[in-house]
C-alpha positions in Angstrom: 8.3 15.1 9.3 5.9 16.9 7.0 4.6 13.7 5.6 4.0 12.3 9.1 2.0 15.4 10.1 -0.1 15.2 6.8 -0.9 11.5 7.3 -1.6 12.1 11.0 -4.3 14.6 10.0 -5.7 12.1 7.5 -5.5 9.3 10.2 -7.2 11.5 12.8 -10.0 12.4 10.4 -10.4 8.8 9.3 -10.6 7.6 12.9 -13.1 10.3 13.8 -15.3 8.9 11.1 -14.6 5.3 12.0 -15.0 5.7 15.7 -18.4 7.5 15.3 -19.9 5.6 12.3 -18.3 2.2 12.8 -16.7 2.3 9.3 -14.2 4.4 7.3 -10.7 4.1 8.6 -9.5 1.2 6.5 -11.4 2.2 3.4 -10.1 5.8 3.6 -6.5 4.9 4.4 -6.3 2.2 1.7 -7.8 4.7 -0.8 -5.1 7.3 0.0 -2.2 4.7 -0.2 -3.5 3.2 -3.4 -3.9 6.6 -5.0 -0.2 7.3 -4.1 0.8 4.3 -6.2 1.5 1.9 -3.4 1.0 -1.8 -4.4 -2.3 -3.3 -3.3 -0.9 -5.9 -0.9 1.4 -3.3 0.5 -1.4 -0.8 0.9 -3.5 -3.3 2.8 -0.6 -4.4 4.9 0.2 -0.8 5.7 -3.4 0.0 6.5 -3.6 -2.9 8.9 -0.3 -2.0 10.5 -1.7 1.5 11.2 -4.9 -0.2 12.6 -3.0 -2.1 15.3 -2.5 0.8 17.7 -5.6 2.6 16.5 -8.1 -0.2 17.0 -6.5 -1.1 20.3 -7.0 2.4 21.7 -10.4 2.7 20.0 -11.6 -0.6 21.5 -10.4 0.4 25.0 -12.0 3.8 24.7 -15.3 2.3 23.6 -15.1 -0.3 26.5 -14.5 2.6 29.0 -17.6 4.4 27.6 -19.7 1.2 27.9 -20.1 0.8 24.2 -19.2 -2.9 23.9 -21.2 -6.2 24.1 -18.5 -8.8 24.9 -20.6 -11.8 23.8 -21.1 -10.4 20.3 -17.5 -9.2 20.3 -16.1 -12.7 20.7 -18.5 -14.3 18.2 -17.6 -11.8 15.5 -13.9 -11.2 16.2 -12.7 -14.8 16.2 -14.2 -15.7 12.8 -13.1 -12.3 11.6 -9.5 -13.1 12.4 -9.8 -16.3 10.4 -11.3 -14.5 7.4 -8.7 -11.8 7.7 -5.7 -14.2 7.7 -7.1 -16.0 4.6 -7.7 -12.8 2.8 -4.2 -11.6 3.4 -2.8 -14.8 2.1 -5.0 -14.6 -1.0 -4.0 -11.0 -1.8 -0.3 -11.7 -1.6 -0.6 -14.6 -4.1 -2.4 -12.9 -7.0 -0.8 -10.7 -9.7 -0.2 -7.0 -9.1 -2.6 -6.0 -11.9 -5.4 -8.2 -10.7 -4.9 -7.1 -7.1 -5.1 -3.4 -8.0 -8.3 -3.9 -10.0 -9.8 -6.0 -7.2 -8.9 -3.6 -4.4 -10.0 -0.5 -6.3 -13.3 -2.2 -7.3 -14.0 -3.3 -3.7 -13.2 0.2 -2.4 -15.6 1.8 -5.0 -18.3 -0.7 -3.9 -17.8 0.1 -0.2 -17.8 3.8 -1.1 -21.3 3.2 -2.6 -22.3 1.2 0.5 -21.4 4.0 2.8 -22.8 6.7 0.5 -26.1 4.9 0.0 -26.5 4.1 3.7 -25.9 7.6 5.1 -26.9 9.7 2.1 -29.9 7.8 0.7 -31.0 5.6 3.7 -30.5 2.5 1.5 -28.7 -0.7 2.5 -26.8 -2.3 -0.4 -25.3 -5.2 1.5 -28.1 -7.7 2.3 -28.2 -8.8 5.9 -30.2 -11.7 7.4 -33.6 -10.7 8.8 -34.7 -14.0 10.3 -33.2 -16.8 12.4 -31.4 -16.9 15.7 -29.1 -13.9 16.1 -26.0 -15.8 17.2 -26.2 -18.1 14.2 -25.3 -15.2 11.9 -22.5 -13.6 13.9 -19.8 -16.0 12.7 -20.5 -15.7 9.0 -20.7 -11.9 9.3 -17.3 -11.9 11.0 -15.7 -14.3 8.5 -16.9 -12.4 5.5 -16.0 -9.0 7.1 -12.4 -10.2 7.8 -11.8 -11.6 4.3 -13.0 -8.5 2.4 -11.2 -6.3 4.9 -7.9 -7.9 4.1 -8.3 -8.2 0.3 -9.8 -4.7 -0.1 -7.5 -2.9 2.4 -10.7 -2.0 4.2 -14.3 -3.2 4.5 -14.7 -4.6 8.0 -16.9 -1.7 9.1 -19.1 -1.5 5.9 -19.8 -5.2 6.2 -20.0 -5.8 9.9 -21.6 -2.6 11.3 -24.8 -2.6 9.2 -25.1 -6.4 9.7 -24.9 -6.1 13.5 -27.5 -3.3 13.3 -29.8 -5.9 11.7 -29.2 -9.0 13.7 -28.9 -7.4 17.2 -31.1 -5.0 19.1 -28.3 -2.8 20.4 -28.3 1.0 20.1 -25.9 2.3 17.4 -23.2 3.4 19.8 -22.9 -0.1 21.2 -22.8 -1.6 17.7 -20.1 0.8 16.7 -18.0 0.1 19.8 -18.3 -3.7 19.4 -17.3 -3.5 15.7 -14.3 -1.2 16.5 -13.1 -3.5 19.3 -13.4 -6.6 17.3 -11.4 -5.0 14.5 -8.2 -5.1 16.6 -8.1 -8.9 16.6 -8.8 -8.8 12.9 -6.0 -6.4 12.3 -3.6 -8.6 14.2 -4.5 -11.6 12.2 -4.4 -9.8 8.9 -0.9 -8.4 9.7 0.3 -11.9 10.6 -1.1 -13.2 7.3 0.8 -10.6 5.3 4.0 -11.5 7.1 3.7 -15.0 5.5 4.0 -13.3 2.1 6.1 -10.5 0.6 3.8 -7.6 1.5 6.0 -6.5 4.4 8.7 -5.4 2.0 8.4 -1.8 0.9 5.8 -0.7 3.4 5.8 3.2 3.5 6.4 3.4 7.2 6.3 7.2 7.5 2.7 7.4 6.2 1.8 4.4 8.4 3.3 6.2 11.5 1.3 9.3 10.6 -2.0 7.3 10.1 -1.4 5.5 13.4 -0.5 8.6 15.4 -3.6 10.6 14.2 -5.8 7.6 14.8 -4.5 7.0 18.3 -5.0 10.6 19.3 -8.5 10.8 17.8 -9.8 7.3 19.0 -10.8 8.4 22.6 -12.4 11.5 21.3 -14.4 9.6 18.7 -15.6 7.0 21.2 -16.9 9.8 23.4 -18.6 11.5 20.5 -20.2 8.2 19.2 -23.9 8.9 18.7 -23.5 12.7 19.0 -22.1 13.9 15.6 -24.1 14.3 12.3 -23.6 10.8 11.1 -25.5 11.1 7.8 -23.5 14.1 6.4 -20.2 12.6 7.5 -20.9 9.2 6.1 -22.1 10.7 2.8 -19.0 12.8 2.3 -16.7 9.9 3.1 -18.5 7.5 0.7 -18.4 10.1 -2.1 -14.7 10.8 -1.6 -13.9 7.0 -1.7 -15.9 6.6 -4.9 -14.3 9.5 -6.7 -10.7 8.7 -5.8 -10.9 5.0 -6.6 -12.9 5.6 -9.8 -10.1 7.9 -10.9 -7.6 5.1 -10.1 -9.5 2.6 -12.1 -10.0 4.9 -15.1 -6.3 5.8 -15.1 -5.4 2.1 -15.0 -7.3 1.4 -18.2 -5.9 4.4 -20.2 -7.6 7.4 -18.6 -10.0 10.0 -20.1 -9.3 13.3 -21.8 -9.1 16.2 -19.3 -12.2 17.9 -20.9 -14.2 14.9 -19.9 -12.4 13.9 -16.7 -12.5 17.2 -14.9 -16.3 17.9 -15.4 -17.1 14.4 -14.2 -15.1 14.8 -11.0 -16.7 18.2 -10.4 -20.2 16.7 -11.0 -19.4 13.9 -8.5 -18.3 16.5 -5.9 -21.4 18.6 -6.4 -23.7 15.6 -6.2 -21.9 14.4 -3.0 -22.2 17.8 -1.4 -25.9 18.1 -2.3 -26.8 14.7 -0.9 -24.7 15.3 2.2 -26.5 18.6 2.9 -29.9 16.9 2.4 -28.9 14.0 4.7 -27.8 16.5 7.4 -31.1 18.4 7.2 -33.0 15.1 7.3 -31.1 13.9 10.3 -31.5 17.2 12.1 -35.3 17.2 11.5 -35.6 13.6 12.7 -33.7 14.0 15.9 -36.4 15.8 17.9 -39.0 13.2 16.9 -36.6 10.4 18.0 -35.9 12.1 21.3 -39.6 12.5 21.9 -40.3 8.8 21.2 -37.8 7.7 24.0 -39.5 6.6 27.2 -39.1 9.2 30.0 
């Protein structure tokens, strides 16, 4: 029971971040499971199993709040489902060592994407700036679904910033649309894993905890979308993902002496906290100007 409660807290926190920022649940959940020693394909399968009820409730909650564009939803979700299925099949057919390196590397990259976006105001994933909007939605969904399955997370970091570039919607509507589309992707990825061996050995108690916490938090996060300090939250999540997965990668190649390892981790925590504090102050200072610029 204790492990369910612990993972419910983790799932609730992850969904609070995901439901308000449009990214974070899969990356955070996969990071925790991979750090526990769960095999990469199993960690991704478990994460997407937890996403099924979570993304369903999140999508319905965002729909109730008016945060979804159904036209964009369909154009992104269907290719995303195709990409997710293909990614699941690929992940279940590569060696364990290769899969772990690939997933940890992807999660570190997405950690940097999240950290740079919210902490530094920089966008590391290039997104199209020209052309007809609808033309880019299918490629965005396809790529997002594929990396989401193979990395255990990544739908949000790929799709949410891209939609912010190719659509003119306000952030809450982009977050809601990306969250709703993720349900169909999670269904497809889960089906893809069922064609391989990833369904064996799934840690169901952690999955149940992640799902429970996510389902409880999803309606709250949908209501809070656009109201919480996004910059500080995103920076902290990105920094945590980078540190944990970097430790996993270093341990896999032999590790570092404690006298080197511990100071590096401490330095990463201090840097993350400092950047998050600056990002929070910047967002706080910019908010009155943004409100003043809105038409009355």
